[in-house]
Biotite code that builds the C-alpha atoms (Angstrom):
import biotite.structure as struc

atoms = struc.array([
    struc.Atom([6.165, -24.216, -17.033], chain_id="A", res_id=1, res_name="UNK", atom_name="CA", element="C"),
    struc.Atom([5.501, -22.346, -13.783], chain_id="A", res_id=2, res_name="UNK", atom_name="CA", element="C"),
    struc.Atom([7.194, -25.105, -11.829], chain_id="A", res_id=3, res_name="UNK", atom_name="CA", element="C"),
    struc.Atom([10.546, -24.143, -13.355], chain_id="A", res_id=4, res_name="UNK", atom_name="CA", element="C"),
    struc.Atom([10.507, -20.658, -11.805], chain_id="A", res_id=5, res_name="UNK", atom_name="CA", element="C"),
    struc.Atom([12.253, -20.514, -8.440], chain_id="A", res_id=6, res_name="UNK", atom_name="CA", element="C"),
    struc.Atom([12.187, -17.956, -5.664], chain_id="A", res_id=7, res_name="UNK", atom_name="CA", element="C"),
    struc.Atom([15.669, -16.843, -6.667], chain_id="A", res_id=8, res_name="UNK", atom_name="CA", element="C"),
    struc.Atom([14.475, -16.013, -10.201], chain_id="A", res_id=9, res_name="UNK", atom_name="CA", element="C"),
    struc.Atom([11.645, -13.886, -8.878], chain_id="A", res_id=10, res_name="UNK", atom_name="CA", element="C"),
    struc.Atom([13.946, -12.105, -6.423], chain_id="A", res_id=11, res_name="UNK", atom_name="CA", element="C"),
    struc.Atom([16.406, -11.283, -9.211], chain_id="A", res_id=12, res_name="UNK", atom_name="CA", element="C"),
    struc.Atom([13.645, -9.710, -11.310], chain_id="A", res_id=13, res_name="UNK", atom_name="CA", element="C"),
    struc.Atom([12.329, -7.838, -8.289], chain_id="A", res_id=14, res_name="UNK", atom_name="CA", element="C"),
    struc.Atom([15.790, -6.563, -7.382], chain_id="A", res_id=15, res_name="UNK", atom_name="CA", element="C"),
    struc.Atom([16.373, -5.327, -10.920], chain_id="A", res_id=16, res_name="UNK", atom_name="CA", element="C"),
    struc.Atom([13.025, -3.546, -10.853], chain_id="A", res_id=17, res_name="UNK", atom_name="CA", element="C"),
    struc.Atom([13.714, -1.968, -7.474], chain_id="A", res_id=18, res_name="UNK", atom_name="CA", element="C"),
    struc.Atom([17.154, -0.664, -8.348], chain_id="A", res_id=19, res_name="UNK", atom_name="CA", element="C"),
    struc.Atom([16.015, 0.631, -11.718], chain_id="A", res_id=20, res_name="UNK", atom_name="CA", element="C"),
    struc.Atom([13.415, 2.604, -9.754], chain_id="A", res_id=21, res_name="UNK", atom_name="CA", element="C"),
    struc.Atom([16.109, 3.890, -7.389], chain_id="A", res_id=22, res_name="UNK", atom_name="CA", element="C"),
    struc.Atom([18.274, 4.872, -10.361], chain_id="A", res_id=23, res_name="UNK", atom_name="CA", element="C"),
    struc.Atom([15.371, 6.667, -12.014], chain_id="A", res_id=24, res_name="UNK", atom_name="CA", element="C"),
    struc.Atom([14.507, 8.501, -8.823], chain_id="A", res_id=25, res_name="UNK", atom_name="CA", element="C"),
    struc.Atom([18.069, 9.677, -8.234], chain_id="A", res_id=26, res_name="UNK", atom_name="CA", element="C"),
    struc.Atom([18.946, 10.670, -11.802], chain_id="A", res_id=27, res_name="UNK", atom_name="CA", element="C"),
    struc.Atom([15.755, 12.197, -13.214], chain_id="A", res_id=28, res_name="UNK", atom_name="CA", element="C"),
    struc.Atom([14.847, 15.827, -12.612], chain_id="A", res_id=29, res_name="UNK", atom_name="CA", element="C"),
    struc.Atom([11.209, 15.628, -13.657], chain_id="A", res_id=30, res_name="UNK", atom_name="CA", element="C"),
    struc.Atom([8.615, 15.164, -10.906], chain_id="A", res_id=31, res_name="UNK", atom_name="CA", element="C"),
    struc.Atom([6.453, 12.814, -12.998], chain_id="A", res_id=32, res_name="UNK", atom_name="CA", element="C"),
    struc.Atom([9.348, 10.466, -13.766], chain_id="A", res_id=33, res_name="UNK", atom_name="CA", element="C"),
    struc.Atom([10.349, 10.530, -10.107], chain_id="A", res_id=34, res_name="UNK", atom_name="CA", element="C"),
    struc.Atom([6.798, 9.508, -9.183], chain_id="A", res_id=35, res_name="UNK", atom_name="CA", element="C"),
    struc.Atom([6.931, 6.700, -11.747], chain_id="A", res_id=36, res_name="UNK", atom_name="CA", element="C"),
    struc.Atom([10.208, 5.517, -10.221], chain_id="A", res_id=37, res_name="UNK", atom_name="CA", element="C"),
    struc.Atom([8.631, 5.358, -6.761], chain_id="A", res_id=38, res_name="UNK", atom_name="CA", element="C"),
    struc.Atom([5.750, 3.345, -8.197], chain_id="A", res_id=39, res_name="UNK", atom_name="CA", element="C"),
    struc.Atom([8.255, 0.969, -9.812], chain_id="A", res_id=40, res_name="UNK", atom_name="CA", element="C"),
    struc.Atom([9.926, 0.437, -6.436], chain_id="A", res_id=41, res_name="UNK", atom_name="CA", element="C"),
    struc.Atom([6.570, -0.247, -4.772], chain_id="A", res_id=42, res_name="UNK", atom_name="CA", element="C"),
    struc.Atom([5.699, -2.792, -7.467], chain_id="A", res_id=43, res_name="UNK", atom_name="CA", element="C"),
    struc.Atom([9.006, -4.559, -6.863], chain_id="A", res_id=44, res_name="UNK", atom_name="CA", element="C"),
    struc.Atom([8.093, -4.818, -3.190], chain_id="A", res_id=45, res_name="UNK", atom_name="CA", element="C"),
    struc.Atom([4.693, -6.241, -4.152], chain_id="A", res_id=46, res_name="UNK", atom_name="CA", element="C"),
    struc.Atom([6.391, -8.910, -6.255], chain_id="A", res_id=47, res_name="UNK", atom_name="CA", element="C"),
    struc.Atom([8.470, -9.860, -3.206], chain_id="A", res_id=48, res_name="UNK", atom_name="CA", element="C"),
    struc.Atom([5.388, -10.107, -0.993], chain_id="A", res_id=49, res_name="UNK", atom_name="CA", element="C"),
    struc.Atom([3.569, -12.355, -3.451], chain_id="A", res_id=50, res_name="UNK", atom_name="CA", element="C"),
    struc.Atom([6.638, -14.489, -4.206], chain_id="A", res_id=51, res_name="UNK", atom_name="CA", element="C"),
    struc.Atom([7.466, -15.139, -0.568], chain_id="A", res_id=52, res_name="UNK", atom_name="CA", element="C"),
    struc.Atom([3.840, -15.964, 0.095], chain_id="A", res_id=53, res_name="UNK", atom_name="CA", element="C"),
    struc.Atom([3.708, -18.365, -2.863], chain_id="A", res_id=54, res_name="UNK", atom_name="CA", element="C"),
    struc.Atom([6.967, -20.178, -2.155], chain_id="A", res_id=55, res_name="UNK", atom_name="CA", element="C"),
    struc.Atom([7.067, -20.213, 1.653], chain_id="A", res_id=56, res_name="UNK", atom_name="CA", element="C"),
    struc.Atom([3.438, -20.301, 2.818], chain_id="A", res_id=57, res_name="UNK", atom_name="CA", element="C"),
    struc.Atom([1.131, -21.124, -0.104], chain_id="A", res_id=58, res_name="UNK", atom_name="CA", element="C"),
    struc.Atom([-1.703, -22.079, 2.234], chain_id="A", res_id=59, res_name="UNK", atom_name="CA", element="C"),
    struc.Atom([-1.917, -18.514, 3.626], chain_id="A", res_id=60, res_name="UNK", atom_name="CA", element="C"),
    struc.Atom([-2.676, -15.302, 1.797], chain_id="A", res_id=61, res_name="UNK", atom_name="CA", element="C"),
    struc.Atom([-0.785, -12.846, 3.979], chain_id="A", res_id=62, res_name="UNK", atom_name="CA", element="C"),
    struc.Atom([1.535, -11.742, 1.160], chain_id="A", res_id=63, res_name="UNK", atom_name="CA", element="C"),
    struc.Atom([-1.416, -11.107, -1.119], chain_id="A", res_id=64, res_name="UNK", atom_name="CA", element="C"),
    struc.Atom([-3.079, -8.927, 1.505], chain_id="A", res_id=65, res_name="UNK", atom_name="CA", element="C"),
    struc.Atom([0.117, -6.961, 2.095], chain_id="A", res_id=66, res_name="UNK", atom_name="CA", element="C"),
    struc.Atom([0.474, -6.443, -1.662], chain_id="A", res_id=67, res_name="UNK", atom_name="CA", element="C"),
    struc.Atom([-3.133, -5.252, -1.891], chain_id="A", res_id=68, res_name="UNK", atom_name="CA", element="C"),
    struc.Atom([-2.514, -2.860, 0.993], chain_id="A", res_id=69, res_name="UNK", atom_name="CA", element="C"),
    struc.Atom([0.582, -1.470, -0.749], chain_id="A", res_id=70, res_name="UNK", atom_name="CA", element="C"),
    struc.Atom([-1.397, -0.987, -3.971], chain_id="A", res_id=71, res_name="UNK", atom_name="CA", element="C"),
    struc.Atom([-4.072, 0.987, -2.102], chain_id="A", res_id=72, res_name="UNK", atom_name="CA", element="C"),
    struc.Atom([-1.463, 3.140, -0.349], chain_id="A", res_id=73, res_name="UNK", atom_name="CA", element="C"),
    struc.Atom([0.368, 3.670, -3.668], chain_id="A", res_id=74, res_name="UNK", atom_name="CA", element="C"),
    struc.Atom([-2.854, 4.810, -5.333], chain_id="A", res_id=75, res_name="UNK", atom_name="CA", element="C"),
    struc.Atom([-3.481, 7.337, -2.567], chain_id="A", res_id=76, res_name="UNK", atom_name="CA", element="C"),
    struc.Atom([0.142, 8.484, -2.720], chain_id="A", res_id=77, res_name="UNK", atom_name="CA", element="C"),
    struc.Atom([-0.012, 8.888, -6.496], chain_id="A", res_id=78, res_name="UNK", atom_name="CA", element="C"),
    struc.Atom([-3.211, 10.928, -6.372], chain_id="A", res_id=79, res_name="UNK", atom_name="CA", element="C"),
    struc.Atom([-1.814, 13.296, -3.733], chain_id="A", res_id=80, res_name="UNK", atom_name="CA", element="C"),
    struc.Atom([1.516, 13.588, -5.584], chain_id="A", res_id=81, res_name="UNK", atom_name="CA", element="C"),
    struc.Atom([-0.201, 14.362, -8.890], chain_id="A", res_id=82, res_name="UNK", atom_name="CA", element="C"),
    struc.Atom([-2.326, 17.021, -7.184], chain_id="A", res_id=83, res_name="UNK", atom_name="CA", element="C"),
    struc.Atom([0.831, 18.605, -5.759], chain_id="A", res_id=84, res_name="UNK", atom_name="CA", element="C"),
    struc.Atom([2.565, 18.419, -9.147], chain_id="A", res_id=85, res_name="UNK", atom_name="CA", element="C"),
    struc.Atom([-0.420, 20.111, -10.831], chain_id="A", res_id=86, res_name="UNK", atom_name="CA", element="C"),
    struc.Atom([-0.294, 22.879, -8.216], chain_id="A", res_id=87, res_name="UNK", atom_name="CA", element="C"),
    struc.Atom([3.438, 23.328, -8.791], chain_id="A", res_id=88, res_name="UNK", atom_name="CA", element="C"),
    struc.Atom([2.926, 23.440, -12.560], chain_id="A", res_id=89, res_name="UNK", atom_name="CA", element="C"),
    struc.Atom([0.209, 26.077, -12.259], chain_id="A", res_id=90, res_name="UNK", atom_name="CA", element="C"),
    struc.Atom([2.442, 28.229, -10.068], chain_id="A", res_id=91, res_name="UNK", atom_name="CA", element="C"),
    struc.Atom([5.817, 27.849, -11.802], chain_id="A", res_id=92, res_name="UNK", atom_name="CA", element="C"),
    struc.Atom([4.880, 26.574, -15.313], chain_id="A", res_id=93, res_name="UNK", atom_name="CA", element="C"),
    struc.Atom([7.442, 23.780, -14.903], chain_id="A", res_id=94, res_name="UNK", atom_name="CA", element="C"),
    struc.Atom([7.787, 20.462, -13.096], chain_id="A", res_id=95, res_name="UNK", atom_name="CA", element="C"),
    struc.Atom([11.562, 20.294, -13.014], chain_id="A", res_id=96, res_name="UNK", atom_name="CA", element="C"),
    struc.Atom([13.239, 19.957, -9.644], chain_id="A", res_id=97, res_name="UNK", atom_name="CA", element="C"),
    struc.Atom([15.577, 22.903, -10.254], chain_id="A", res_id=98, res_name="UNK", atom_name="CA", element="C"),
    struc.Atom([12.635, 25.232, -10.784], chain_id="A", res_id=99, res_name="UNK", atom_name="CA", element="C"),
    struc.Atom([10.737, 23.935, -7.767], chain_id="A", res_id=100, res_name="UNK", atom_name="CA", element="C"),
    struc.Atom([13.705, 24.569, -5.477], chain_id="A", res_id=101, res_name="UNK", atom_name="CA", element="C"),
    struc.Atom([13.074, 28.306, -5.921], chain_id="A", res_id=102, res_name="UNK", atom_name="CA", element="C"),
    struc.Atom([9.926, 28.021, -3.797], chain_id="A", res_id=103, res_name="UNK", atom_name="CA", element="C"),
    struc.Atom([9.932, 30.152, -0.675], chain_id="A", res_id=104, res_name="UNK", atom_name="CA", element="C"),
    struc.Atom([7.663, 30.339, 2.326], chain_id="A", res_id=105, res_name="UNK", atom_name="CA", element="C"),
])
């Protein structure tokens, strides 16, 4: 069953995931959904790393290590972003982009 999946199939799924994340980031006005869209884009990149590693150099694990590194960076990025969003919510009682743009120095 797994032998029927090609690199092109995986790249199509990854591209759809990435551009759905871009669409969500550009069209949503909620900070949480924008953060989820960024995470979706990072997961699409991880799929590419693992797929290229599996199909081009299965004897190495470089793609797996890059994917693990991206997951660690994404976890740190998500924790910092959620802390910032909580601070914004406490200050403005909203997490919409239009309300956050009223912030001054």
